[in-house]
C-alpha positions, 0 to 999 in steps of 0.5 A: 973913379978913374980906374973904372973909367979907364977900364970900360974905354979899354973894353969898348975900344978892344971890342970895337976893334975885334968887331971890325976885324970880324966884319971885315973878315965876313962875306957881305950880301952883295945880292941884298945891296943890289936888291936895294939899288935896284928897287930905288932905281939905283945904277951901279955908278951911283953906288960906286960915287957913294962909296968913292970908288971908281965903277970898275972898283965897285964892279970888282968888289961886286964880283968878289975880286976886292972886298969892302973896307970897314968905312965903306961897309958902315956907308953902305949901312948908313946910306942905303938903311941896311941892318949889319945883321942883313948885310953880314952873311953868316959863315956856313 
């Protein structure tokens, strides 16, 4: 019924929220992004354009001075076809 449906929705949104926080806290595999970029013959400015940031901002992301937003992680995953399991590094 309606209560069961609401509890599923609550679970889904709660899970999505905490999963997004984990992704944002995670370390992103920049080396893999760069490897895929080079294999496809793309320049850093092409990735910056794809992400909707300036080449300077993308350089700061690559160097670790800035972090990827969740939206930009999804763009990388979707457009470069890098699985999230490889895109997100496990902390040691």
